[in-house]
VEXGU-538246 format. One line per field, with one value per residue (C-alpha): residue number from 1; residue in one letter; z, x, y. Coordinates in Angstrom, 2 decimals, padded with zeros to 5 digits. Layout:
num = NUM	...
residu = a	...
pz = Z	...
px = X	...
py = Y	...
***
This chain:
num = 1	2	3	4	5	6	7	8	9	10	11	12	13	14	15	16	17	18	19	20	21	22	23	24	25	26	27	28	29	30	31	32	33	34	35	36	37	38	39	40	41	42	43	44	45	46	47	48	49	50	51	52	53	54	55	56	57	58	59	60	61	62	63	64	65	66	67	68	69	70	71	72	73	74	75	76	77	78	79	80	81	82	83	84	85	86	87	88	89	90	91	92	93	94	95	96	97	98	99	100	101	102	103	104	105	106	107	108	109	110	111	112	113	114	115	116	117	118	119	120	121	122	123	124	125	126	127	128	129	130	131	132	133	134	135	136	137	138	139	140	141	142	143	144	145	146	147	148	149	150	151	152	153	154	155	156	157	158	159	160	161	162	163	164	165	166	167	168	169	170	171	172	173	174	175	176	177	178	179	180	181	182	183	184	185	186	187	188	189	190	191	192	193	194	195	196	197	198	199	200	201	202	203	204	205	206	207	208	209	210	211	212	213	214	215	216	217	218	219	220	221	222	223	224	225	226	227	228	229	230	231	232	233	234	235	236	237	238	239	240	241	242	243	244	245	246	247	248	249	250	251	252	253	254	255	256	257	258	259	260	261	262	263	264	265	266	267	268	269	270	271	272	273	274	275	276	277	278	279	280	281	282	283	284	285	286	287	288
residu = m	r	r	r	v	t	r	l	l	g	l	l	l	f	l	g	l	l	l	t	l	a	w	l	t	l	g	r	e	p	d	r	s	l	e	r	l	r	e	r	g	v	l	r	v	g	y	a	v	e	a	p	y	a	l	v	g	p	g	a	e	v	t	g	e	s	p	e	t	a	r	r	i	a	a	r	l	g	l	n	r	i	e	w	v	q	v	p	f	g	e	l	i	s	s	l	n	e	r	r	f	d	m	i	a	a	g	l	f	v	t	a	e	r	a	a	k	l	r	y	a	d	p	s	v	r	v	l	p	g	w	l	v	r	k	g	n	p	k	g	l	s	s	y	r	a	a	g	a	r	r	d	v	t	i	a	v	l	e	g	s	v	e	q	q	r	l	g	a	l	g	l	p	k	a	l	m	l	a	v	p	d	a	q	a	g	r	s	a	l	a	k	g	a	a	d	a	l	a	l	s	l	p	t	t	r	w	m	s	g	g	s	p	e	t	f	d	a	l	p	d	l	g	s	d	g	p	v	a	h	a	d	w	v	a	f	a	f	h	r	e	d	v	g	l	q	q	a	w	n	q	a	q	r	g	w	i	g	s	a	e	h	a	r	l	v	r	r	f	g	f	a	r	d	d	l	g	g	e	v	r	a	e	d	l	l	k	r
pz = -002.84	-005.45	-005.39	-002.17	-001.45	-004.08	-002.47	001.02	-000.48	-001.88	001.85	003.60	000.98	001.31	005.06	004.38	002.48	004.71	007.50	006.06	005.39	009.31	009.90	007.22	008.59	012.54	013.49	011.29	014.81	015.24	014.02	017.14	015.18	016.88	020.25	020.17	019.75	022.64	024.84	023.93	024.13	021.52	017.62	015.74	012.59	009.45	007.36	005.12	004.97	001.82	002.74	003.24	003.91	006.41	007.99	010.96	012.50	015.94	018.75	016.47	016.10	013.34	011.44	008.30	006.78	007.40	010.60	012.20	010.37	012.24	015.56	015.54	014.05	016.44	019.24	018.33	018.86	022.28	020.50	022.13	021.96	018.82	018.03	014.31	012.88	009.69	006.51	002.69	001.03	-001.38	002.46	003.56	002.30	002.73	006.14	007.01	005.60	007.76	010.76	011.79	012.00	012.12	009.59	006.88	006.93	004.53	001.50	-000.09	-003.42	-003.62	-006.54	-007.40	-007.77	-003.95	-002.75	-003.62	-001.35	001.31	003.02	002.43	004.45	002.80	001.67	003.27	000.11	-003.29	-005.03	-008.40	-009.58	-010.86	-011.18	-009.21	-011.84	-011.72	-011.25	-015.04	-016.26	-018.93	-020.29	-021.14	-019.57	-019.34	-018.96	-018.09	-020.88	-023.30	-021.23	-021.86	-025.05	-024.79	-024.46	-023.50	-020.22	-016.86	-013.65	-010.68	-009.06	-005.52	-005.66	-005.74	-006.43	-008.41	-010.56	-011.31	-012.77	-014.35	-016.71	-017.62	-018.25	-020.67	-022.09	-020.57	-020.23	-016.40	-018.01	-017.60	-014.65	-011.48	-008.50	-004.97	-001.75	-000.69	-001.56	-000.29	-002.32	-005.14	-004.48	-004.01	-006.98	-009.37	-007.31	-008.22	-012.09	-011.95	-012.40	-014.66	-012.81	-009.75	-010.32	-007.27	-006.35	-006.68	-002.97	-002.54	-005.19	-004.16	-000.71	-001.50	-004.33	-001.78	000.42	-002.33	-004.68	-005.94	-007.03	-008.22	-009.40	-008.76	-012.04	-012.20	-014.78	-017.40	-019.85	-023.68	-023.74	-021.36	-017.93	-015.41	-016.48	-013.28	-009.67	-007.37	-003.60	-000.53	002.08	005.33	004.94	007.20	006.53	004.46	007.49	009.86	008.89	012.24	012.07	009.20	009.42	012.90	011.30	008.19	010.73	013.14	010.25	008.53	009.13	010.41	007.18	005.23	008.35	008.55	011.90	009.09	006.87	009.61	010.57	007.10	005.82	007.38	004.75	002.00	001.51	000.64	001.21	-002.54	-001.69	001.45	001.19	003.26	000.51	-001.62	-001.12	-001.95	-002.91	-005.67	-006.57	-007.27	-009.13	-012.14
px = 060.44	058.95	056.38	056.13	055.69	052.29	051.02	051.73	049.43	047.11	046.18	046.31	044.02	041.80	041.55	040.90	037.81	036.47	037.04	035.43	032.32	032.27	032.06	029.52	027.21	027.82	029.78	026.86	024.41	021.43	018.25	016.33	013.68	010.90	012.15	012.84	008.92	008.22	010.48	009.55	005.78	004.26	003.60	003.43	001.37	001.09	-001.97	-003.92	-007.98	-009.09	-012.43	-012.56	-009.17	-008.59	-010.82	-011.64	-015.04	-016.97	-014.83	-011.70	-011.45	-008.99	-010.68	-010.82	-009.72	-005.47	-006.06	-008.48	-006.94	-002.88	-004.61	-005.38	-001.95	000.07	-002.49	-000.85	003.08	002.48	001.90	-001.16	-000.66	-000.82	-000.47	-001.75	000.22	-002.37	-000.32	-001.23	-000.69	001.90	003.77	003.66	006.60	009.24	007.69	008.17	011.60	012.30	011.10	008.18	006.04	007.10	004.71	002.20	-001.53	-003.45	-004.24	-001.05	-000.67	002.04	004.01	008.15	008.75	007.54	009.21	012.48	011.81	010.29	009.53	006.06	004.49	002.42	-001.18	-004.10	-006.77	-007.09	-008.81	-009.95	-009.62	-012.53	-013.96	-016.02	-018.04	-020.77	-024.49	-024.78	-021.11	-022.07	-018.40	-018.62	-015.58	-015.28	-011.65	-007.93	-006.67	-009.53	-008.89	-005.41	-005.93	-008.51	-007.97	-011.81	-011.27	-009.98	-009.57	-008.38	-006.12	-004.21	-000.56	001.92	-000.78	-000.77	-003.51	-001.49	001.43	-001.11	-002.71	000.62	001.65	-001.30	-000.78	-003.06	-000.63	000.04	-001.93	-005.15	-004.64	-005.82	-003.48	-005.12	-003.52	-006.92	-009.61	-011.76	-010.47	-010.82	-014.86	-014.88	-012.87	-015.54	-018.47	-017.70	-016.72	-013.39	-012.37	-014.49	-013.74	-011.68	-009.64	-009.44	-009.62	-013.33	-013.97	-013.18	-015.27	-018.11	-017.63	-017.96	-020.74	-022.49	-022.76	-024.14	-025.98	-027.89	-024.81	-021.94	-021.56	-018.31	-017.85	-014.98	-012.40	-012.99	-010.80	-010.49	-012.57	-014.66	-013.35	-011.74	-008.04	-006.70	-006.20	-004.10	-002.82	-002.87	-000.41	001.10	004.57	007.61	010.93	013.28	016.27	013.23	014.05	012.97	009.46	008.68	009.20	008.05	004.71	004.48	004.33	002.08	-000.58	-000.17	-003.41	-005.20	-005.72	-008.22	-009.23	-013.46	-012.48	-011.00	-013.33	-015.97	-014.18	-013.63	-017.12	-018.65	-016.25	-017.37	-015.06	-015.72	-014.12	-012.81	-010.64	-009.04	-005.36	-004.08	-002.31	-000.58	003.26	003.92	008.11	005.83	004.03	006.95	008.53	005.72
py = -021.21	-019.53	-022.19	-022.34	-018.10	-018.57	-021.25	-019.59	-016.52	-018.55	-019.72	-016.82	-015.39	-018.12	-017.63	-013.90	-014.90	-017.20	-014.78	-011.91	-014.38	-014.83	-011.10	-010.77	-013.42	-013.48	-010.38	-008.18	-006.74	-008.79	-006.65	-005.39	-003.30	-005.43	-005.71	-001.88	-001.23	-003.28	-001.66	001.45	000.57	002.19	001.68	004.31	004.06	006.40	006.59	008.31	009.59	007.11	005.14	002.17	001.80	004.34	006.98	009.11	007.64	009.14	010.23	010.46	007.11	005.72	002.90	001.44	-001.87	-001.29	000.42	-002.24	-005.03	-003.68	-003.67	-007.18	-007.66	-005.87	-007.30	-010.86	-009.22	-007.77	-004.31	-002.88	000.73	002.22	005.94	007.27	009.64	010.95	012.49	013.57	009.58	011.25	011.54	008.09	006.62	009.79	009.88	006.23	006.76	009.57	007.47	009.47	006.20	002.15	001.53	002.25	001.27	003.23	001.41	000.88	-000.83	-003.46	-002.16	-002.70	001.41	001.44	-002.14	-000.35	002.35	000.01	-003.53	-004.87	-007.29	-010.15	-008.53	-008.21	-007.61	-007.41	-004.64	-003.37	000.19	002.29	005.59	008.36	010.09	012.72	010.82	008.83	009.25	012.06	011.92	008.28	006.95	003.36	002.17	003.90	002.80	004.39	007.59	007.84	008.61	011.19	014.93	015.89	014.51	016.16	013.11	014.05	011.66	011.24	012.42	009.69	006.53	003.97	005.47	008.74	006.73	004.18	006.53	008.39	005.73	004.88	008.72	010.89	014.39	015.81	019.14	016.53	014.98	017.08	015.85	015.69	015.45	012.94	011.33	014.02	016.80	015.12	014.50	017.95	018.70	016.55	017.96	021.64	020.16	021.01	017.45	014.86	011.75	010.99	008.01	005.66	002.28	000.15	-000.31	003.46	004.99	003.14	003.90	007.59	007.43	005.20	008.67	010.51	008.42	011.26	012.90	010.40	007.27	003.85	002.66	-000.02	000.21	-002.17	-003.70	-002.89	-006.12	-005.77	-007.61	-005.37	-004.96	-004.97	-005.57	-004.40	-006.38	-003.98	-004.64	-002.72	-001.19	-000.89	000.73	-000.58	-001.49	-002.91	-006.63	-008.04	-006.20	-007.38	-010.82	-011.51	-009.01	-011.50	-014.91	-013.19	-012.67	-015.79	-018.27	-015.12	-012.79	-014.85	-016.57	-016.34	-013.54	-011.58	-011.63	-010.19	-007.94	-005.75	-007.25	-003.41	-001.93	-003.16	-006.06	-009.97	-013.01	-013.46	-010.50	-011.20	-012.25	-015.21	-017.61	-014.61	-013.50	-009.89	-011.36	-013.24	-010.12	-008.21	-010.50	-010.75
***
């Protein structure tokens, strides 16, 4: 009798586990993030001004590598109406999580720390780190690693940026980092002598130097052995809960990212064919 009861209890427990598994896999409400956007008719895109990734052109048009690429991918999903929301760089992720917009198109680097707060699409372009310095590089800056050991430089960084985290990890004290809200504020600090350099990606520093070649130089971050030390990947980002939207976006951009059309689109922003994504997956980058 006791053996029968034990078997019956075991069977009931097994059936309970099956029912729980079925509820978790089938009973969960399907993700409708893409369908909701199509019903609403507007895709809200957050960005921060940092050329050449995102900038405001003539007639207040939002342009740059990330917005222009986002327009093409959104159109492939039937999302032709976009509302652009500008915020400081350091507020992009918090604003996304507060649902102020549906995605980020602002030259956001793929990092594991950020991936815990949002959902990345597969990357669109690869960029190298760099410096913006006054003409002639009077402080002799070369690598981020070497700068981390110095105590005679003040380096401007975007609040919440990878450069800020990287220099801090390399030993540069917070007191020697001037946190600024955007690239233009960093450029201004450098021009006024409040900073000795602005640490940003090489495409941005080249863009800024190109506008004032008599005042600034753009330099790569050199590794200890000479070559550029590290490359970063730029990707669009979505709310953690919007799995359907992120998956549809990835599907829509596959075959287009890295194409000849993509290369022509971003060439005017200083990106070469070798800088483009297409084969790299965000999940693979995050495993490294």
